N, C-alpha and C positions, 0 to 999 in steps of 0.2 A: 504493500499499500504506500501511497505518497505520504510525505511527511505532513502534508496539508490536510489529510483525512485521518482523522482519528476516531476512535469510539469513546463515548463518555456515559456516564450515568445521567439520565435525562433529569434527574432532580437537581442536577448541579449546571443545567445548561444556562449559559448567559443570556441576557435579554435579546430581542430581535435586533437586527433581521437575521435570524438563523433559520436553516431549513433541514428537514430530517428525512433521511432516505437510507436505502441499503445499497451498497456498492459491492462489485466483485471485479477481480481482474483475472479470472480463471475461466477461459472459454473451454467448450468441449473440444476434445482433440480432432473430432471429424467435422466440426462446424464452428468456424472462428466466430460466428455472429451469435452463437447460442451459449448462454451461461446459466448453469444450474446449481453450482456449488460455490462456497466461499463467500456468500453474501454477508457483508458486515454492517450492522446498524450503526449509522454515524450521523454526525451533523456537521454543516459548514456554513460559512456566511454566504448570504444570497449573492453578493457581488462576486463570490468566487465559484458559484455553482457551475458556470460554463466550463471551468477547468475539469470539473468531475465528469461532466458529460462528454467532454472530448477525450477522456482517457479510460473511463471505467463504465462497465455495464452497471445500470442502476435501476432501481424499482422503488416505488413509493411504499411497498410492503415490507414489514419486518418479519423475517423468517426464523423459525426455531432451528438452531444449530446451523444456520446460514445456508439451509438446503431449500431451494426455491420450488415449492409446490403449494397448491391452495391449502391442503390440510395442515401445513406448517406455519400458516400465517398467524402471527401474534397480534398484529396491529397495523396501523397505517400512519405515515408521516403527514406533513402538511403540504404536499404538492398535489396538484391536479394536472395530469400529463396527457396530451392528445397527440397522436400521429396523423399528419395531414399529407396526403399524396396525390399529386397531379391535379386535383380539382380546384385548388386555389393557389393564388399567388402570395408568397410570403409577406410581400409589401403591402398588399391590400388587407391582409389579416392583421398585420402591425398596426395599421390605421384604425381598424375596427376595435383593437385593444387599447387605444389611446385612453388614458385615464386609469387603466388597470395595471397594477404592478404585475409584470409578467416577463417571460424570457422566451425568445424564439431561437432554436438551434436547428441547423440544417443536418441532414442525415448523410451517410456515406454516398448514397446514390443520388444526391440532389445535383441538379444542373440548372443552368440559366433558362433552359427551355422547359424543363420538367421539375417544378418545385416539389421538394420532399423535405419535410421539416416537422419539428415537434414544438408544440406550444406548452410552456410549463408556467403554471400559476401557483403561488404560494398562497395558503390561507392563514388566518390570524391564530389558528390552533390546530393541534393534531387530530386528525380524523379518528385515530385510536381504534377500538374494537367495535364501536357502535354502528356497524353497517354490514348488511347482507348483501347477497349477489345482486338481487334486483335494484336495491337502493344505490348500490355501488355504480351500476350501469346507469341508472337514472341520473345520479349526481353528475356523471361525466357527460351525459347527454344534455343535460340543463346547462352545464358549463360551456359545452360547445355552441349551443344554440342561442342561449340568452346573453352570454358574455363575449363569445368570440365571433358571434354572427355566422356560424358554420352549419351546414346541414349535416346532422349526426349521421345520416345514412351514407355520407360521402367520405366519412373518416374510417381509417383502418379499425374494423371492429375488434381486432385482436387487443388494441390498446384499453378495451373495456374490460379485460380480463384482470381479476384481482391479483393474480400473481405475475402480471406482465414485467418483463425485464426490457430495457431499451439499451441496444448495443452502442458503444461509443463510435464516434467518427473523428478520426485523426485529422481530416480536412475540413472540420466543421467550421461553419461561420455562425456568429451569435449576434443577437441584437436584444439589448434590455429595453424595456418599456417602462417609463416611470408612471406612477399612479397610485391609487388607493389599494390597500391590502384587502382582498376578498374576505368577507365575513362568513366563516364556515356555517354558523347556526342558520343563517338567513338562506344560504344556498342549500343546505340539507332540507330546511323546511319546503323550499320551492320544489325540490326533488321528491319529496314525500307526497306533496299535493299533486304534482304531475303524474307520479306513479299511481296514486289512488284513482285519478281521473282516467287514466289510460285502461286500468284494470276494469272500471265500471263501465266504459263506453264501448270499446271494441267494435268499431264500425268497419269491418273488413269481410265483406262489403257492408255498406248501410243496409240494415234489415228495417223496413218500414212495418211498424206495428200499428193497427187499427183498433179502434174501440167502437162499441155499439152506439154510443151517443156522441153526436157531433153538433150540439147546439151552440149557437153564438156566444152565449154567456160562458159555457165551459171552455170554449176556444179562447176567449179573451182573458179568463182567469189563468189558463195554463201559460199563455204568452207573457202575462204580468209576472207569474211566478218564475219564469225563466229569467226575465230581465232582473229581478230582485235577488235572485240567488246564483247568478253567474259569478265565476271567477275567471281570471285571465287563463289560469292553467286548463280550465274546461274548454275554453273557446279555442285556444292554441292546440290542444289535443285533437279536436275535431278537423281543424284546418290542416294540420299535419297528416292526419290519416287519410285526408282527401287529396294529399299530394302537394300541398301548398308549403311554401318556405315562410317561416316567420322569424324575422331577425331579432337581435337582441333589443333594438329599439322599438319593437312590436310592428315594424313594417311588414307588410304581407306581399309575398311575390309569387305570382301564378306563372310557372314555367310554360313558355310557348304561347302565352296569351297576352294581348295588349288590353289592359284594363285600367280603370281609374286608380289613383293612388289611394290605397286603403291601409289601415293600420289598426292593430288590436290596442284598445285602451288598457294599459297594464295596471289600472286600478279598478275598472268596472268589468273587463272582459267583453265590452261591446266592440264591434268593429266599426271604425269610423271612415266614411267616405268623405275625404277632405274637399273633392271637387263640388259635391252637392251639399256639403254641410249636413249629412245625415248619419245616424248611428244605426248599425244592424245588430241583432241577435243572431245565434247560430241558425235559427229556423230560417231567417231571411237568406243567410249566406248559402245554405244548402238548396234552398229553393231557387234563388236568382241565378246561381252559377251552375248548379247541377240538376236541378228539377228532380230531385229524388223523391217523387211522390207529390201529393197535394200539400197545401199549407197544413190543414188539420192533421194529416197523417205525420208529417215531419214534426209538428209541434208535440203530438202524442209521444213519439220516440224520444225527442230531446227531453221532454218533461219527465218521463220515466227514468231516463238515464241520469239526469240532474238529481232527481229525488234519491236515486240508488246511490249516487256519489257521496 
């Protein structure tokens, strides 16, 4: 190990900005990019992290006896790490991260024509042991989409694995971005709400439910209930399951379609049409864009899903 990378008892860690992770310099004999053994739980200064990523394999997980596998995970450090390949320009992602303390490092196969890089975001506290597989995946999904402005489906899904290791890149280029430290508790809360909404909705494909009564009064009551009980996560989960991209600032992008500028209100969950100064709930979005049934049918479906959430 480098003299700059040491292990310490976390009770005696000096104040920030420190980051915590596991590192190894022992690749497999038959695969120089794969590291399984020798992971040492360590910390280093944030400003020195780029030196670690350049020389050592690293992981946000802390492994029992330094052997990397899911069943050996003891806990997690305070880093959120995403692998981004081909679909995005590193410079554009850096702009999106303006105001968020973060680090972009290129990988071994990065070229000026094909950008391959990692986004590393520190949090204000250790993730620790309080996260299961689904929440871990959703935490990184929310980080990618709400903080980085990335489509999680276009990110290397392997980086969502809890025991994920990241190989070093001797030719690495790095870029620090100044900004606020991400608050872990707020991000975990957003991930939990998003996960709950996704588990409740499951529109793949959208199944229209009908009810025996379709009176105007009941219809209006349900529409009002939807507007009063909406959350941003609920609306965003519907839009994403219908193939729409929702960026960190709430802007909605419909691939391949020329539409008005619309954005999810991150406080109310309503979708704002800025051109016409009108706000929509998910019923209107599904009806206007996709025509997934009649208005009463879509209203019944959204109403039942929102009540279940």
